[in-house]
GUKOL-217399 format. One record per residue (C-alpha): x, y, z. Coordinates in steps of 0.25 Angstrom, whole numbers, plus 5000, padded with zeros to 4 digits. Example, Ala and Ser with C-alpha at 12.3 -4.5 7.8 and 13.67 -1.06 7.14 Angstrom:
PT     c1     c2     c3
PT   5049   4982   5031
PT   5055   4996   5029
end
This chain:
PT     c1     c2     c3
PT   4410   4952   5139
PT   4415   4953   5152
PT   4424   4940   5157
PT   4419   4936   5171
PT   4430   4941   5183
PT   4438   4952   5174
PT   4430   4965   5172
PT   4439   4972   5161
PT   4441   4960   5152
PT   4430   4960   5142
PT   4428   4948   5130
PT   4422   4950   5119
PT   4415   4939   5110
PT   4418   4938   5095
PT   4407   4941   5087
PT   4397   4931   5081
PT   4392   4931   5067
PT   4376   4929   5069
PT   4375   4926   5054
PT   4371   4910   5052
PT   4371   4909   5038
PT   4359   4897   5031
PT   4364   4892   5019
PT   4348   4889   5014
PT   4354   4881   5001
PT   4361   4869   5010
PT   4350   4869   5018
PT   4341   4868   5005
PT   4350   4857   5000
PT   4348   4849   5013
PT   4334   4851   5014
PT   4332   4844   4999
PT   4342   4834   5000
PT   4335   4829   5013
PT   4322   4830   5007
PT   4325   4824   4994
PT   4332   4813   4999
PT   4319   4811   5009
PT   4308   4812   4997
PT   4320   4801   4988
PT   4317   4791   4999
PT   4302   4795   5000
PT   4302   4791   4987
PT   4309   4780   4986
PT   4303   4773   4996
PT   4290   4774   4989
PT   4296   4771   4976
PT   4292   4785   4968
PT   4304   4784   4959
PT   4300   4795   4952
PT   4301   4804   4964
PT   4315   4799   4968
PT   4319   4805   4954
PT   4313   4818   4955
PT   4320   4820   4970
PT   4333   4817   4963
PT   4331   4826   4950
PT   4327   4837   4961
PT   4338   4836   4968
PT   4350   4834   4960
PT   4343   4845   4951
PT   4343   4853   4963
PT   4359   4852   4965
PT   4362   4853   4951
PT   4353   4866   4951
PT   4360   4873   4963
PT   4374   4867   4958
PT   4372   4873   4943
PT   4366   4887   4951
PT   4378   4888   4959
PT   4387   4884   4947
PT   4380   4895   4939
PT   4381   4905   4951
PT   4395   4904   4953
PT   4398   4908   4938
PT   4402   4923   4937
PT   4389   4932   4931
PT   4397   4936   4918
PT   4401   4921   4914
PT   4395   4916   4902
PT   4397   4903   4899
PT   4391   4890   4894
PT   4393   4884   4909
PT   4384   4896   4914
PT   4373   4893   4903
PT   4375   4878   4906
PT   4373   4880   4921
PT   4360   4888   4919
PT   4355   4878   4908
PT   4357   4868   4921
PT   4349   4877   4931
PT   4339   4878   4921
PT   4337   4864   4918
PT   4339   4859   4933
PT   4326   4868   4937
PT   4319   4865   4927
PT   4320   4851   4929
PT   4318   4852   4944
PT   4306   4861   4943
PT   4299   4851   4931
PT   4302   4840   4942
PT   4295   4846   4953
PT   4284   4851   4942
PT   4282   4835   4937
PT   4284   4829   4951
PT   4272   4837   4958
PT   4264   4839   4947
PT   4258   4824   4949
PT   4253   4827   4962
PT   4244   4840   4959
PT   4233   4846   4951
PT   4237   4845   4934
PT   4234   4861   4933
PT   4245   4863   4945
PT   4255   4854   4939
PT   4252   4865   4927
PT   4257   4874   4936
PT   4268   4867   4939
PT   4274   4864   4927
PT   4271   4880   4924
PT   4280   4883   4935
PT   4291   4874   4932
PT   4291   4878   4918
PT   4290   4895   4920
PT   4301   4892   4931
PT   4310   4887   4922
PT   4308   4896   4911
PT   4312   4906   4922
PT   4324   4899   4924
PT   4327   4899   4909
PT   4324   4914   4906
PT   4333   4917   4920
PT   4343   4909   4915
PT   4346   4911   4900
PT   4337   4922   4897
PT   4339   4932   4908
PT   4353   4926   4910
PT   4353   4929   4925
PT   4365   4927   4935
PT   4362   4923   4950
PT   4372   4934   4954
PT   4370   4930   4971
PT   4381   4918   4975
PT   4377   4906   4976
PT   4366   4902   4987
PT   4367   4917   4991
PT   4352   4921   4993
PT   4351   4907   5001
PT   4359   4912   5015
PT   4350   4917   5025
PT   4358   4922   5038
PT   4354   4922   5050
PT   4356   4932   5060
PT   4354   4933   5074
PT   4352   4948   5082
PT   4352   4946   5095
PT   4344   4934   5096
PT   4336   4935   5083
PT   4338   4928   5070
PT   4334   4935   5057
PT   4336   4931   5044
PT   4343   4939   5032
end
C-alpha cells in the first residue's frame, strides 16, 4: 500500500489472524443457565414444586458431571488410583441419575409403551457408561473441551467452518 504523495514509500499492514475461536461449551452453559432460570420461575409461579426440584437436580448434576469429567481428563493416562475410580463412579452415578430423572419426568406425558422405551434408553445408556468406564477402562485422550471448539476462518469474504 502506497502512502499518498510519496511514490517511493510503502506501508505494510500487519498480518491478521482470520480464525475466530468459538467455545461451544461456554455457549451451552450460558444457554442451560438461562433456560433453567426461566423454567424455575415458570414452575414456581405455577406451583409445580416437583418440576422445581427436578430442574435444580439436573442443573447441579450437570455442573458436577462436567467438573468430574474435566478432573478425570486432567489425570495422566497411566494414572491408577482410588481418585480415578471414584471420579468414574461419580460420573456414572450422576449420568444415571440425570437420565432416570428425565425418564421419570417425561414418562407422565407419553403413552405407557413409549415410556417403556424411554426407560429402556436410560437403562441401556447407563449400562453403556458402566461398560465404558469400568469394563473397558477407557481414558479420554483428548484435552478438555477439544471436541467442542470450532474455528471459523474467513476466506476472501466467505466464512468456512472447520
